[in-house]
C-alpha positions, 0 to 999 in steps of 0.5 A, spaced: 602 742 628 602 738 634 595 739 635 594 736 628 598 730 629 594 729 636 587 729 632 590 724 627 592 719 632 586 720 636 582 719 629 586 713 628 585 710 634 578 710 634 578 707 627 582 701 630 577 701 636 571 701 631 574 696 627 575 691 633 568 692 635 565 690 629 570 684 628 568 682 635 560 682 633 561 679 626 565 673 629 560 672 635 554 672 629 558 667 625 559 663 632 551 663 633 550 662 625 554 656 625 551 653 631 544 653 631 543 647 635 548 645 641 547 639 646 550 639 653 550 634 658 550 638 664 551 635 671 549 639 678 552 636 684 548 632 689 549 636 695 552 643 696 556 646 702 551 649 706 553 653 712 551 659 717 556 664 719 556 667 726 557 674 726 562 675 732 562 683 732 554 683 732 553 677 736 548 674 732 547 669 726 541 669 720 535 665 721 533 665 714 536 658 712 532 655 718 529 649 714 533 650 708 532 644 703 539 644 699 536 638 694 530 642 692 535 648 691 539 645 687 533 642 683 530 648 682 537 651 680 538 646 675 531 646 672 532 654 671 539 653 668 536 647 663 530 652 661 534 658 660 539 654 656 534 652 651 532 659 650 540 660 647 539 654 643 542 649 647 539 642 649 540 640 656 540 632 657 543 627 662 547 622 659 546 615 661 554 614 661 558 619 663 564 616 660 561 616 653 559 623 652 561 626 645 564 633 646 566 638 640 564 645 638 556 643 638 556 638 644 558 640 651 560 637 657 558 642 663 559 640 670 557 644 676 563 641 680 562 645 687 557 650 690 557 653 697 551 656 700 553 661 706 548 664 710 551 670 714 549 677 717 552 683 713 553 690 716 550 695 711 552 702 713 547 708 710 550 714 709 546 721 709 549 728 708 546 735 709 549 742 708 553 742 714 553 734 717 554 727 715 551 722 718 551 714 718 547 708 720 549 701 721 544 696 719 545 688 720 542 685 714 541 677 712 545 675 707 545 669 703 552 668 699 552 663 693 559 661 690 559 656 684 565 653 680 563 650 673 568 646 669 566 646 661 569 642 655 567 643 648 573 638 645 578 641 650 577 643 658 576 650 659 579 654 665 575 653 672 569 658 671 567 661 678 561 666 680 559 669 686 553 672 688 549 675 694 542 675 696 540 680 701 534 683 705 531 689 701 533 696 704 530 703 703 531 709 707 529 716 707 530 723 710 525 729 712 528 735 714 524 740 718 526 747 716 522 750 722 526 745 727 532 744 723 532 737 725 533 731 720 528 725 721 531 719 719 527 713 717 528 706 714 524 699 712 527 692 711 524 687 707 527 681 711 529 675 707 524 669 707 526 662 705 521 662 699 526 668 697 532 663 697 528 658 693 526 664 688 534 666 688 535 659 685 531 660 679 535 667 678 542 663 679 540 658 674 538 663 669 544 667 670 549 661 670 546 659 663 547 666 660 554 666 663 555 659 660 553 661 653 557 667 653 563 664 655 563 659 650 562 665 645 567 670 647 572 664 647 571 663 640 571 670 638 578 671 642 581 665 639 579 667 632 581 674 633 588 671 635 588 666 629 587 672 624 592 676 628 587 681 630 588 685 637 582 686 642 581 693 642 575 693 647 576 691 654 569 689 655 565 682 653 560 680 649 553 678 651 547 675 647 540 676 649 536 671 646 529 674 647 531 680 643 536 677 639 541 682 640 549 682 642 551 687 647 558 689 651 558 688 658 562 690 664 567 685 666 564 683 673 558 681 669 560 674 667 564 668 669 571 669 672 576 664 670 580 661 675 587 659 673 591 653 676 598 655 679 
């Protein structure tokens, strides 16, 4: 009898979960259908906070940002952002007067209020395992960390949105075990970052931020509508829209902007 009750309870929970997921999907599709065209006034900062950190433990610093042009980086990122937003049906423009911008559900104000670009050395530990032993090798890798803070208004200001990503040296390793000598031969290769890679990273980030912006606005709408209809979120994942495949999918929590709540 108790087993039957458990089965009924699990079945009910699954039904509610599927209902919640279907509702979220329908609301997201409704959001897109009601907003086939959106205009967004987008501002990026003129300067970024750029620094090179010295790793005292390794007694070294990265050289990848030597000759780095932050104006070029921000321009490349802005252009990539604007182009990618267009793929979502969002027209990016720069208004002549920031004080006279129309903001509502189809007219957004998006400001990248702050960007930090840090060059650093990250110690990467590579672990290897054999039948009897465990080995580890440490490698200093060049890293470029980019952290960005966005402020968005669609008739009301959203919480500050944060995103942080790392670009690192490419690393690969392999082991060959000799049966005859019983030796483990360890080799590795490092694809060292170049300055051109950092500018290409600006393209990647611009496109990523565009997707995060659109998805955040869409998920905000879905959450408000479910709250208005007294519906609960049964899924702990957020929706992401792929404008190229015209598909909605669920994503993990760290694949999105993070809200920074003010104290």
